[in-house]
PyMOL Python script that loads the backbone (N, CA, C, O; Angstrom):
from pymol import cmd

cmd.read_pdbstr("""\
ATOM      1  N   MET A   1     196.972 112.715  37.806  1.00  0.00           N
ATOM      2  CA  MET A   1     196.005 113.046  36.774  1.00  0.00           C
ATOM      3  C   MET A   1     196.555 112.528  35.384  1.00  0.00           C
ATOM      4  O   MET A   1     197.719 112.722  35.036  1.00  0.00           O
ATOM      5  N   MET A   2     195.676 111.893  34.665  1.00  0.00           N
ATOM      6  CA  MET A   2     195.976 111.295  33.384  1.00  0.00           C
ATOM      7  C   MET A   2     196.617 112.273  32.369  1.00  0.00           C
ATOM      8  O   MET A   2     197.584 111.963  31.672  1.00  0.00           O
ATOM      9  N   LEU A   3     195.996 113.492  32.339  1.00  0.00           N
ATOM     10  CA  LEU A   3     196.446 114.482  31.437  1.00  0.00           C
ATOM     11  C   LEU A   3     197.897 114.874  31.661  1.00  0.00           C
ATOM     12  O   LEU A   3     198.661 115.026  30.708  1.00  0.00           O
ATOM     13  N   ARG A   4     198.261 115.030  32.881  1.00  0.00           N
ATOM     14  CA  ARG A   4     199.597 115.383  33.223  1.00  0.00           C
ATOM     15  C   ARG A   4     200.628 114.275  32.870  1.00  0.00           C
ATOM     16  O   ARG A   4     201.734 114.517  32.385  1.00  0.00           O
ATOM     17  N   GLU A   5     200.168 113.065  33.154  1.00  0.00           N
ATOM     18  CA  GLU A   5     201.004 111.849  32.747  1.00  0.00           C
ATOM     19  C   GLU A   5     201.200 111.780  31.247  1.00  0.00           C
ATOM     20  O   GLU A   5     202.323 111.639  30.761  1.00  0.00           O
ATOM     21  N   LYS A   6     200.108 111.879  30.521  1.00  0.00           N
ATOM     22  CA  LYS A   6     200.252 111.817  29.075  1.00  0.00           C
ATOM     23  C   LYS A   6     201.121 112.995  28.515  1.00  0.00           C
ATOM     24  O   LYS A   6     201.890 112.811  27.572  1.00  0.00           O
ATOM     25  N   HIS A   7     200.979 114.154  29.099  1.00  0.00           N
ATOM     26  CA  HIS A   7     201.815 115.292  28.687  1.00  0.00           C
ATOM     27  C   HIS A   7     203.249 115.012  28.957  1.00  0.00           C
ATOM     28  O   HIS A   7     204.088 115.291  28.100  1.00  0.00           O
ATOM     29  N   MET A   8     203.570 114.500  30.048  1.00  0.00           N
ATOM     30  CA  MET A   8     204.975 114.209  30.375  1.00  0.00           C
ATOM     31  C   MET A   8     205.480 113.158  29.427  1.00  0.00           C
ATOM     32  O   MET A   8     206.562 113.325  28.864  1.00  0.00           O
ATOM     33  N   GLN A   9     204.737 112.058  29.216  1.00  0.00           N
ATOM     34  CA  GLN A   9     205.257 110.974  28.264  1.00  0.00           C
ATOM     35  C   GLN A   9     205.377 111.521  26.890  1.00  0.00           C
ATOM     36  O   GLN A   9     206.276 111.063  26.186  1.00  0.00           O
ATOM     37  N   ILE A  10     204.571 112.463  26.400  1.00  0.00           N
ATOM     38  CA  ILE A  10     204.726 112.987  25.078  1.00  0.00           C
ATOM     39  C   ILE A  10     206.001 113.837  25.021  1.00  0.00           C
ATOM     40  O   ILE A  10     206.752 113.799  24.046  1.00  0.00           O
ATOM     41  N   LYS A  11     206.220 114.595  26.082  1.00  0.00           N
ATOM     42  CA  LYS A  11     207.468 115.448  26.058  1.00  0.00           C
ATOM     43  C   LYS A  11     208.670 114.639  26.054  1.00  0.00           C
ATOM     44  O   LYS A  11     209.625 114.920  25.330  1.00  0.00           O
ATOM     45  N   PHE A  12     208.654 113.596  26.877  1.00  0.00           N
ATOM     46  CA  PHE A  12     209.746 112.727  27.006  1.00  0.00           C
ATOM     47  C   PHE A  12     210.130 112.071  25.741  1.00  0.00           C
ATOM     48  O   PHE A  12     211.306 112.035  25.382  1.00  0.00           O
ATOM     49  N   LEU A  13     209.098 111.514  25.006  1.00  0.00           N
ATOM     50  CA  LEU A  13     209.312 110.786  23.780  1.00  0.00           C
ATOM     51  C   LEU A  13     209.815 111.766  22.741  1.00  0.00           C
ATOM     52  O   LEU A  13     210.680 111.415  21.939  1.00  0.00           O
ATOM     53  N   ALA A  14     209.285 113.014  22.732  1.00  0.00           N
ATOM     54  CA  ALA A  14     209.899 114.001  21.720  1.00  0.00           C
ATOM     55  C   ALA A  14     211.311 114.325  22.002  1.00  0.00           C
ATOM     56  O   ALA A  14     212.093 114.487  21.065  1.00  0.00           O
ATOM     57  N   GLU A  15     211.704 114.432  23.280  1.00  0.00           N
ATOM     58  CA  GLU A  15     213.097 114.718  23.565  1.00  0.00           C
ATOM     59  C   GLU A  15     213.982 113.483  23.224  1.00  0.00           C
ATOM     60  O   GLU A  15     215.164 113.664  22.933  1.00  0.00           O
ATOM     61  N   GLU A  16     213.458 112.262  23.251  1.00  0.00           N
ATOM     62  CA  GLU A  16     214.238 111.186  22.826  1.00  0.00           C
ATOM     63  C   GLU A  16     214.369 111.086  21.324  1.00  0.00           C
ATOM     64  O   GLU A  16     215.124 110.234  20.856  1.00  0.00           O
ATOM     65  N   GLY A  17     213.677 111.910  20.523  1.00  0.00           N
ATOM     66  CA  GLY A  17     213.778 111.926  19.144  1.00  0.00           C
ATOM     67  C   GLY A  17     212.792 111.035  18.373  1.00  0.00           C
ATOM     68  O   GLY A  17     212.966 110.717  17.197  1.00  0.00           O
ATOM     69  N   VAL A  18     211.752 110.659  19.116  1.00  0.00           N
ATOM     70  CA  VAL A  18     210.612 109.865  18.466  1.00  0.00           C
ATOM     71  C   VAL A  18     209.793 110.817  17.608  1.00  0.00           C
ATOM     72  O   VAL A  18     209.496 111.943  18.006  1.00  0.00           O
ATOM     73  N   THR A  19     209.449 110.355  16.461  1.00  0.00           N
ATOM     74  CA  THR A  19     208.697 111.127  15.499  1.00  0.00           C
ATOM     75  C   THR A  19     207.260 111.524  16.127  1.00  0.00           C
ATOM     76  O   THR A  19     206.794 110.889  17.073  1.00  0.00           O
ATOM     77  N   ILE A  20     206.612 112.585  15.553  1.00  0.00           N
ATOM     78  CA  ILE A  20     205.340 112.966  15.981  1.00  0.00           C
ATOM     79  C   ILE A  20     204.309 111.824  15.720  1.00  0.00           C
ATOM     80  O   ILE A  20     203.464 111.501  16.554  1.00  0.00           O
ATOM     81  N   THR A  21     204.442 111.249  14.513  1.00  0.00           N
ATOM     82  CA  THR A  21     203.531 110.209  14.116  1.00  0.00           C
ATOM     83  C   THR A  21     203.676 108.974  15.011  1.00  0.00           C
ATOM     84  O   THR A  21     202.661 108.381  15.373  1.00  0.00           O
ATOM     85  N   GLU A  22     204.889 108.564  15.381  1.00  0.00           N
ATOM     86  CA  GLU A  22     205.089 107.412  16.242  1.00  0.00           C
ATOM     87  C   GLU A  22     204.601 107.727  17.733  1.00  0.00           C
ATOM     88  O   GLU A  22     204.140 106.846  18.458  1.00  0.00           O
ATOM     89  N   ILE A  23     204.734 108.973  18.100  1.00  0.00           N
ATOM     90  CA  ILE A  23     204.239 109.352  19.489  1.00  0.00           C
ATOM     91  C   ILE A  23     202.744 109.281  19.483  1.00  0.00           C
ATOM     92  O   ILE A  23     202.153 108.835  20.466  1.00  0.00           O
ATOM     93  N   ALA A  24     202.123 109.688  18.450  1.00  0.00           N
ATOM     94  CA  ALA A  24     200.584 109.680  18.355  1.00  0.00           C
ATOM     95  C   ALA A  24     200.197 108.239  18.344  1.00  0.00           C
ATOM     96  O   ALA A  24     199.244 107.874  19.032  1.00  0.00           O
ATOM     97  N   ARG A  25     200.861 107.402  17.619  1.00  0.00           N
ATOM     98  CA  ARG A  25     200.510 105.918  17.526  1.00  0.00           C
ATOM     99  C   ARG A  25     200.696 105.284  18.876  1.00  0.00           C
ATOM    100  O   ARG A  25     199.836 104.508  19.293  1.00  0.00           O
ATOM    101  N   ARG A  26     201.745 105.559  19.570  1.00  0.00           N
ATOM    102  CA  ARG A  26     202.017 104.908  20.913  1.00  0.00           C
ATOM    103  C   ARG A  26     201.021 105.403  21.970  1.00  0.00           C
ATOM    104  O   ARG A  26     200.558 104.614  22.793  1.00  0.00           O
ATOM    105  N   GLN A  27     200.685 106.706  21.955  1.00  0.00           N
ATOM    106  CA  GLN A  27     199.806 107.260  22.996  1.00  0.00           C
ATOM    107  C   GLN A  27     198.304 107.085  22.593  1.00  0.00           C
ATOM    108  O   GLN A  27     197.436 107.345  23.426  1.00  0.00           O
ATOM    109  N   GLY A  28     198.010 106.700  21.476  1.00  0.00           N
ATOM    110  CA  GLY A  28     196.602 106.559  20.965  1.00  0.00           C
ATOM    111  C   GLY A  28     195.870 107.794  20.892  1.00  0.00           C
ATOM    112  O   GLY A  28     194.705 107.895  21.277  1.00  0.00           O
ATOM    113  N   VAL A  29     196.627 108.846  20.341  1.00  0.00           N
ATOM    114  CA  VAL A  29     196.080 110.164  20.160  1.00  0.00           C
ATOM    115  C   VAL A  29     196.318 110.632  18.758  1.00  0.00           C
ATOM    116  O   VAL A  29     197.067 109.968  18.041  1.00  0.00           O
ATOM    117  N   THR A  30     195.720 111.762  18.288  1.00  0.00           N
ATOM    118  CA  THR A  30     196.046 112.266  16.912  1.00  0.00           C
ATOM    119  C   THR A  30     197.342 113.044  16.986  1.00  0.00           C
ATOM    120  O   THR A  30     197.831 113.428  18.048  1.00  0.00           O
ATOM    121  N   ARG A  31     197.865 113.252  15.793  1.00  0.00           N
ATOM    122  CA  ARG A  31     199.086 114.045  15.684  1.00  0.00           C
ATOM    123  C   ARG A  31     198.941 115.489  16.179  1.00  0.00           C
ATOM    124  O   ARG A  31     199.849 116.082  16.763  1.00  0.00           O
ATOM    125  N   GLN A  32     197.691 116.037  15.896  1.00  0.00           N
ATOM    126  CA  GLN A  32     197.412 117.368  16.374  1.00  0.00           C
ATOM    127  C   GLN A  32     197.409 117.454  17.946  1.00  0.00           C
ATOM    128  O   GLN A  32     197.811 118.475  18.503  1.00  0.00           O
ATOM    129  N   THR A  33     196.980 116.435  18.608  1.00  0.00           N
ATOM    130  CA  THR A  33     197.084 116.400  20.064  1.00  0.00           C
ATOM    131  C   THR A  33     198.526 116.399  20.477  1.00  0.00           C
ATOM    132  O   THR A  33     198.885 117.069  21.445  1.00  0.00           O
ATOM    133  N   VAL A  34     199.332 115.700  19.809  1.00  0.00           N
ATOM    134  CA  VAL A  34     200.807 115.675  20.166  1.00  0.00           C
ATOM    135  C   VAL A  34     201.389 117.060  20.000  1.00  0.00           C
ATOM    136  O   VAL A  34     202.099 117.575  20.864  1.00  0.00           O
ATOM    137  N   TYR A  35     201.054 117.666  18.820  1.00  0.00           N
ATOM    138  CA  TYR A  35     201.471 119.068  18.624  1.00  0.00           C
ATOM    139  C   TYR A  35     200.990 120.011  19.760  1.00  0.00           C
ATOM    140  O   TYR A  35     201.741 120.849  20.260  1.00  0.00           O
ATOM    141  N   ASN A  36     199.765 119.841  20.121  1.00  0.00           N
ATOM    142  CA  ASN A  36     199.207 120.753  21.213  1.00  0.00           C
ATOM    143  C   ASN A  36     199.961 120.551  22.458  1.00  0.00           C
ATOM    144  O   ASN A  36     200.252 121.522  23.155  1.00  0.00           O
ATOM    145  N   HIS A  37     200.309 119.311  22.797  1.00  0.00           N
ATOM    146  CA  HIS A  37     200.995 119.009  24.093  1.00  0.00           C
ATOM    147  C   HIS A  37     202.493 119.584  23.955  1.00  0.00           C
ATOM    148  O   HIS A  37     203.049 120.119  24.914  1.00  0.00           O
ATOM    149  N   LEU A  38     203.030 119.457  22.860  1.00  0.00           N
ATOM    150  CA  LEU A  38     204.412 120.001  22.723  1.00  0.00           C
ATOM    151  C   LEU A  38     204.423 121.541  22.730  1.00  0.00           C
ATOM    152  O   LEU A  38     205.429 122.129  23.130  1.00  0.00           O
ATOM    153  N   ASN A  39     203.391 122.182  22.322  1.00  0.00           N
ATOM    154  CA  ASN A  39     203.351 123.591  22.334  1.00  0.00           C
ATOM    155  C   ASN A  39     202.889 124.262  23.646  1.00  0.00           C
ATOM    156  O   ASN A  39     203.027 125.463  23.880  1.00  0.00           O
ATOM    157  N   ARG A  40     202.329 123.362  24.474  1.00  0.00           N
ATOM    158  CA  ARG A  40     201.825 123.888  25.790  1.00  0.00           C
ATOM    159  C   ARG A  40     202.939 123.942  26.790  1.00  0.00           C
ATOM    160  O   ARG A  40     203.795 123.063  26.886  1.00  0.00           O
ATOM    161  N   THR A  41     202.883 124.985  27.504  1.00  0.00           N
ATOM    162  CA  THR A  41     203.908 125.234  28.512  1.00  0.00           C
ATOM    163  C   THR A  41     203.590 124.597  29.897  1.00  0.00           C
ATOM    164  O   THR A  41     204.488 124.266  30.672  1.00  0.00           O
ATOM    165  N   GLU A  42     202.293 124.445  30.161  1.00  0.00           N
ATOM    166  CA  GLU A  42     201.830 123.828  31.383  1.00  0.00           C
ATOM    167  C   GLU A  42     201.126 122.541  31.049  1.00  0.00           C
ATOM    168  O   GLU A  42     200.385 122.515  30.066  1.00  0.00           O
ATOM    169  N   PRO A  43     201.296 121.510  31.766  1.00  0.00           N
ATOM    170  CA  PRO A  43     200.589 120.280  31.530  1.00  0.00           C
ATOM    171  C   PRO A  43     199.132 120.334  31.695  1.00  0.00           C
ATOM    172  O   PRO A  43     198.454 119.603  30.974  1.00  0.00           O
ATOM    173  N   ASP A  44     198.558 121.105  32.552  1.00  0.00           N
ATOM    174  CA  ASP A  44     197.087 121.175  32.797  1.00  0.00           C
ATOM    175  C   ASP A  44     196.605 122.402  32.153  1.00  0.00           C
ATOM    176  O   ASP A  44     197.205 123.467  32.300  1.00  0.00           O
ATOM    177  N   PRO A  45     195.515 122.288  31.425  1.00  0.00           N
ATOM    178  CA  PRO A  45     194.900 123.425  30.769  1.00  0.00           C
ATOM    179  C   PRO A  45     194.239 124.328  31.900  1.00  0.00           C
ATOM    180  O   PRO A  45     193.958 123.833  32.991  1.00  0.00           O
ATOM    181  N   LYS A  46     194.018 125.567  31.631  1.00  0.00           N
ATOM    182  CA  LYS A  46     193.309 126.440  32.550  1.00  0.00           C
ATOM    183  C   LYS A  46     191.919 126.076  32.718  1.00  0.00           C
ATOM    184  O   LYS A  46     191.276 125.769  31.715  1.00  0.00           O
ATOM    185  N   PRO A  47     191.332 126.071  33.947  1.00  0.00           N
ATOM    186  CA  PRO A  47     189.952 125.706  34.116  1.00  0.00           C
ATOM    187  C   PRO A  47     189.057 126.725  33.488  1.00  0.00           C
ATOM    188  O   PRO A  47     189.311 127.929  33.509  1.00  0.00           O
ATOM    189  N   ARG A  48     187.976 126.187  32.916  1.00  0.00           N
ATOM    190  CA  ARG A  48     187.091 127.044  32.231  1.00  0.00           C
ATOM    191  C   ARG A  48     186.160 127.798  33.286  1.00  0.00           C
ATOM    192  O   ARG A  48     185.865 127.284  34.365  1.00  0.00           O
ATOM    193  N   ALA A  49     185.750 128.978  32.912  1.00  0.00           N
ATOM    194  CA  ALA A  49     184.866 129.811  33.696  1.00  0.00           C
ATOM    195  C   ALA A  49     183.470 129.251  33.647  1.00  0.00           C
ATOM    196  O   ALA A  49     183.060 128.712  32.619  1.00  0.00           O
ATOM    197  N   GLY A  50     182.694 129.366  34.777  1.00  0.00           N
ATOM    198  CA  GLY A  50     181.353 128.961  34.665  1.00  0.00           C
ATOM    199  C   GLY A  50     180.483 129.751  33.840  1.00  0.00           C
ATOM    200  O   GLY A  50     180.825 130.900  33.559  1.00  0.00           O
ATOM    201  N   ARG A  51     179.361 129.260  33.402  1.00  0.00           N
ATOM    202  CA  ARG A  51     178.503 130.000  32.503  1.00  0.00           C
ATOM    203  C   ARG A  51     177.148 130.159  33.204  1.00  0.00           C
ATOM    204  O   ARG A  51     176.686 129.219  33.851  1.00  0.00           O
ATOM    205  N   ALA A  52     176.518 131.294  33.094  1.00  0.00           N
ATOM    206  CA  ALA A  52     175.209 131.564  33.629  1.00  0.00           C
ATOM    207  C   ALA A  52     174.116 130.785  32.846  1.00  0.00           C
ATOM    208  O   ALA A  52     174.254 130.576  31.641  1.00  0.00           O
ATOM    209  N   SER A  53     173.072 130.375  33.513  1.00  0.00           N
ATOM    210  CA  SER A  53     171.954 129.707  32.897  1.00  0.00           C
ATOM    211  C   SER A  53     170.797 130.663  32.807  1.00  0.00           C
ATOM    212  O   SER A  53     170.717 131.642  33.548  1.00  0.00           O
ATOM    213  N   LYS A  54     169.888 130.365  31.878  1.00  0.00           N
ATOM    214  CA  LYS A  54     168.731 131.195  31.778  1.00  0.00           C
ATOM    215  C   LYS A  54     167.808 130.983  32.925  1.00  0.00           C
ATOM    216  O   LYS A  54     166.952 131.830  33.180  1.00  0.00           O
ATOM    217  N   LEU A  55     167.937 129.882  33.639  1.00  0.00           N
ATOM    218  CA  LEU A  55     167.080 129.573  34.813  1.00  0.00           C
ATOM    219  C   LEU A  55     167.592 130.150  36.110  1.00  0.00           C
ATOM    220  O   LEU A  55     166.885 130.104  37.117  1.00  0.00           O
ATOM    221  N   ASP A  56     168.802 130.694  36.124  1.00  0.00           N
ATOM    222  CA  ASP A  56     169.416 131.186  37.325  1.00  0.00           C
ATOM    223  C   ASP A  56     168.498 132.182  38.069  1.00  0.00           C
ATOM    224  O   ASP A  56     168.448 132.103  39.296  1.00  0.00           O
ATOM    225  N   PRO A  57     167.777 133.099  37.426  1.00  0.00           N
ATOM    226  CA  PRO A  57     166.993 134.008  38.138  1.00  0.00           C
ATOM    227  C   PRO A  57     165.827 133.425  38.934  1.00  0.00           C
ATOM    228  O   PRO A  57     165.452 133.936  39.990  1.00  0.00           O
ATOM    229  N   VAL A  58     165.250 132.314  38.383  1.00  0.00           N
ATOM    230  CA  VAL A  58     164.108 131.716  39.072  1.00  0.00           C
ATOM    231  C   VAL A  58     164.403 130.410  39.681  1.00  0.00           C
ATOM    232  O   VAL A  58     163.459 129.692  40.012  1.00  0.00           O
ATOM    233  N   GLN A  59     165.761 129.985  39.883  1.00  0.00           N
ATOM    234  CA  GLN A  59     166.085 128.745  40.415  1.00  0.00           C
ATOM    235  C   GLN A  59     165.616 128.542  41.812  1.00  0.00           C
ATOM    236  O   GLN A  59     165.229 127.419  42.136  1.00  0.00           O
ATOM    237  N   GLY A  60     165.613 129.510  42.664  1.00  0.00           N
ATOM    238  CA  GLY A  60     165.246 129.354  44.056  1.00  0.00           C
ATOM    239  C   GLY A  60     163.771 129.633  44.265  1.00  0.00           C
ATOM    240  O   GLY A  60     163.300 129.415  45.381  1.00  0.00           O
ATOM    241  N   LEU A  61     163.074 130.052  43.385  1.00  0.00           N
ATOM    242  CA  LEU A  61     161.552 130.474  43.569  1.00  0.00           C
ATOM    243  C   LEU A  61     160.648 129.362  43.733  1.00  0.00           C
ATOM    244  O   LEU A  61     159.617 129.486  44.395  1.00  0.00           O
ATOM    245  N   HIS A  62     161.015 128.141  43.096  1.00  0.00           N
ATOM    246  CA  HIS A  62     160.028 127.061  43.051  1.00  0.00           C
ATOM    247  C   HIS A  62     160.632 125.831  43.889  1.00  0.00           C
ATOM    248  O   HIS A  62     161.656 125.247  43.534  1.00  0.00           O
ATOM    249  N   PRO A  63     159.934 125.512  44.977  1.00  0.00           N
ATOM    250  CA  PRO A  63     160.469 124.334  45.662  1.00  0.00           C
ATOM    251  C   PRO A  63     160.441 123.019  44.813  1.00  0.00           C
ATOM    252  O   PRO A  63     159.514 122.796  44.035  1.00  0.00           O
ATOM    253  N   GLY A  64     161.391 122.237  44.973  1.00  0.00           N
ATOM    254  CA  GLY A  64     161.350 120.971  44.237  1.00  0.00           C
ATOM    255  C   GLY A  64     162.197 121.069  42.877  1.00  0.00           C
ATOM    256  O   GLY A  64     162.497 120.048  42.258  1.00  0.00           O
ATOM    257  N   TRP A  65     162.549 122.284  42.467  1.00  0.00           N
ATOM    258  CA  TRP A  65     163.327 122.400  41.298  1.00  0.00           C
ATOM    259  C   TRP A  65     164.759 122.109  41.684  1.00  0.00           C
ATOM    260  O   TRP A  65     165.127 122.371  42.829  1.00  0.00           O
ATOM    261  N   PRO A  66     165.516 121.631  40.881  1.00  0.00           N
ATOM    262  CA  PRO A  66     166.983 121.344  41.176  1.00  0.00           C
ATOM    263  C   PRO A  66     167.792 122.539  41.429  1.00  0.00           C
ATOM    264  O   PRO A  66     168.993 122.430  41.679  1.00  0.00           O
TER     265      PRO A  66
END
""", "prot")
cmd.dss("prot")
cmd.show_as("cartoon", "prot")
cmd.util.cbc("prot")
cmd.orient("prot")
């Protein structure tokens, strides 16, 4: 997964002593993204919970509706 690879690269570069600005430049991301990755304990963010739709109550009532 690309997010995991980018996370590991950012962590590695930071451990090597590369500055935040240089890491952001090399990875093609903002400095805030670098800070977010360095403060994150897990490489993958938690999956988001699904959200109900206004159409859920009538979804199965009409044939041909998605």
